[in-house]
N, C-alpha and C positions, 0 to 999 in steps of 0.2 A: 548608183545611189549617189547624193551629194551631200559631202559632210554634215553641211549647217542645216538639213532635214532629218539627220538623224543625234545631232549631238544630244548627248555626251559621249554616246556609243561609237566606236569607231567603224565608220563605214565598209572599210575594206576587211572587216572582219566579223560583221555582222550581213552583206550584202548577199552570200550564196546560203543563209538560213532560213528555213521554212518553218514555219510553226509545226507543221507535221513532224520534222524531224530535229526539232529543240529538244536536248538530251539536258539532264541535270549537270554532266561535266562541262557544257558550256556556259552557264548560270553562274556555277560554282566550282571552284575557286577563281576561274578565270573571267570573270564576266568582261566583257570587252568594253569598257568605259576607259576613257583618256586617264592618262598619269596622272593623278593628281586632283581629279574631280570632285572624289568623296573626303578623300584625305589627303589635303595640302602637304606639300614636302617643304623643306626648309629653302631648297632651289629644285627646280623642276630636273635639271641634270643631274642633282646629288641624290643617289640610291642608298647612302651610307646610313647606318644604324644610329643611334646614340651610345654614347660610350660615356663611364662613368664621370669623363672632364665634363659632360654635359650638364651634371647634376651637382648639387652643393651635396653630397655623400654622407656628410657628417647628421643631414638631416634626414637620413633615411635609416632609422632607428625601429625597432622592435615599438616600444612606446608611440611614436610617430606614424608608425603604418596601421597600428590597432586603434589609434585617435580618427584618422581619416576613415579608417572601414566600419567605424563605431557611429558616424556620422551620414551612413548609408549614400554616399553622393549619386549612386546610380538610381537613387528613386526621383531624380528630378526627369529621366525618362520615361518614368511613368504617365501613361494616360488617364487623366480624371475619370470616372466611373459616369460620371454628367456631362462626360463631354465629347462631341460628335466625332465618329469615326474621320480619320485623316482621309482616304481614299475612297472610301464607299460604304457602303451600308453595310453593318455586322450582322443584319437578320436577314442574309437573303439563303435560297436554297441552292438547292445542285453543289456541283462540286466546288463551285466558291466559297458557298457557303461551309461546306468541310475545311475547306483551307484554312476560310479565316477562324475558327473554330481552334485547329490545330495552332496556329499563331498565337491563338489569344491564351493558351495553355502554354506555350514556348515562354513568349514575352517575359511573364513576371519570373518565370525561372532562369530567365539566361540576361538579364537586366545587368546584373554585376558582371558578366562575361564582357559586355557591350562596352559597358563604361570603361571597364580595366581595358582593354584593346585600345581606346582612343586616350588614355589616361596612363599609358606604361611608364614605369620606370626600371631604370637597372639594377638589380641584385646580384652584386659580383660574390666570389668563394669567400674573399675575403668578410666582406660584411655578412656572410652567413656564419662564420667561424666568432665574430664578433656578438653576432643575434640570431642562436639557431632557427629563432619560430621563423624568421625571413626567408628559411629553406623550404620550412613545410607552407610557407605563403607561397612561395614562389613555384611550388610543386602544383598546390591546388588552385592556383592561378592559373596554370598550365593545363590541367584538367577541368577546369570552368571552360574554357576556351576550347576544350576539344570537343566535348560532351553538347556544348552550346551547337557548334559546327554540325556536330552531327544529326541533332534537333531540326537546324536548316536547312539541310538538304532535305530531311525528310519531309520538309514543309513545301520547301521549292519543288519536290518531286508530284506532290498534290498539286501544285498551285499550277506548275505546267499542262497538266491534267486540264486545268479549268479555262487555261487560256485555248489551248485546242480547242475544247468546246465549245469554246465563245461566249464564256462568262464575263470576260475582261479580256482586255488589251494589253501587249509587253510594255505599253508604254508606262502601266503601274508600278515597273521594276525600277520608275525614278525617282518613286515616291521617299519618301523619309522614312515611311511605314516599313517599308523594305529595305532596312540599314544591313549594310554587310560589313563583317569585320575586315581592316585593313589588311592587305596582304603582308607577309613578312618583309617581303621586300621595299613597303612604303614607308617613308618614314613620317610620322604623325607629328605637326605641329604641337 
């Protein structure tokens, strides 16, 4: 298998994978794409996480975070009701239809988690002492991510069955429709 033929997947990690043996643990959380493809890093070799020194921490206050959340910035990720589907028709039958219906119920409930995973900011213990509400927000943010991840896994299990049954191809996973959370080890710009 030649890397350019399967880019951005890592050829050495998928060359021995048959669709019949494809399992959820192959796709999530270790989707074998090259590092930095979905979520660019500051530097390709830099795996560090952001620290308080990377932020103007004086701006991370309860009032500012509440104002940001009140503006519901994750709504930019919503697909307009009259927009065409990105990857496929959404009125198909079979297992693919079931997968699409599952995703359509997943997406509205999890958009905030998707947005937060790519627009994260550090909340330190000192900040939580100054603004106790930030501790609540941090816990809720982590819970949203965890629940969205569990829903995403359930969707992918159905989607894998749809691929096995020939309703769609594996390359659909490259479409933005199938947004993945950045891994904890990925530094998002």
